[in-house]
C-alpha positions in Angstrom: 91.1 104.9 112.6 92.5 101.6 115.2 92.1 99.4 111.9 94.2 101.4 110.2 96.6 101.9 111.8 96.8 97.7 113.7 96.6 97.0 109.9 99.7 99.5 109.3 101.4 97.4 111.5 100.8 94.3 112.1 104.0 93.7 114.6 103.6 96.0 117.2 102.2 96.0 120.8 98.6 97.2 121.4 98.1 98.3 124.5 97.5 101.7 127.0 100.3 104.9 127.4 99.9 108.2 129.1 95.7 107.4 128.6 95.5 106.6 125.3 95.8 103.6 122.8 99.6 103.2 121.2 101.2 101.2 119.5 104.7 100.7 120.5 107.4 98.5 119.1 110.7 99.3 121.3 109.0 103.2 122.1 105.6 104.9 121.8 105.1 105.3 117.6 101.7 106.5 117.5 98.8 107.1 119.8 95.3 108.3 119.5 92.6 109.3 121.3 88.7 110.4 121.0 87.9 114.0 122.1 84.6 116.2 122.1 85.0 117.9 118.5 88.4 115.2 116.9 90.3 112.6 117.0 93.3 113.1 118.2 96.5 111.3 116.1 99.6 112.0 118.0 103.2 110.5 115.7 105.2 113.2 117.0 106.4 116.6 115.4 108.8 115.1 112.4 105.3 113.2 111.1 103.7 116.1 111.1 106.7 117.7 109.5 107.3 114.9 106.9 103.0 115.0 106.7 102.6 118.3 107.1 102.0 119.0 102.9 98.7 115.7 103.2 97.7 118.0 106.2 96.9 121.2 104.6 93.3 121.6 106.7 93.6 119.6 109.6 94.5 121.6 112.9 98.4 120.3 113.6 100.3 120.8 116.3 103.8 120.0 117.5 103.0 116.0 117.3 99.7 115.8 117.0 96.5 116.1 114.4 93.3 116.6 114.5 90.7 114.8 113.0 87.0 117.1 113.1 83.8 113.9 113.0 82.1 116.4 110.2 84.4 115.2 107.9 85.4 111.6 106.2 88.5 109.3 107.9 91.2 110.3 105.4 92.4 106.5 106.6 94.4 106.0 103.7 96.7 108.9 104.7 96.8 107.6 109.0 97.2 104.4 107.5 100.8 106.0 105.6 101.6 107.7 108.8 101.6 104.7 110.7 103.6 103.3 108.5 106.1 106.5 107.7 106.1 105.6 112.3 107.5 102.5 112.5 109.6 103.2 109.5 111.1 105.7 111.7 111.1 104.3 115.3 110.6 101.2 115.2 113.0 99.6 112.9 
């Protein structure tokens, strides 16, 4: 997941925020974290709403997406969400 986000956001600064890897450019753009049964992606509520159609089948909540370890990671979708966050929040 990190590589997909890094490639999508090459000019963002990588840092730790809220104990999670974070990509930052003037503000937190997107974060992620590993849990027992899933990887969590935190692009914010507007991104989750914007990608709702493509996120069917994944558990989501306000600002969060859960990708279970039992399925391949949708790296192209993750990169697309990261680019959306850069455009929406970072520029």
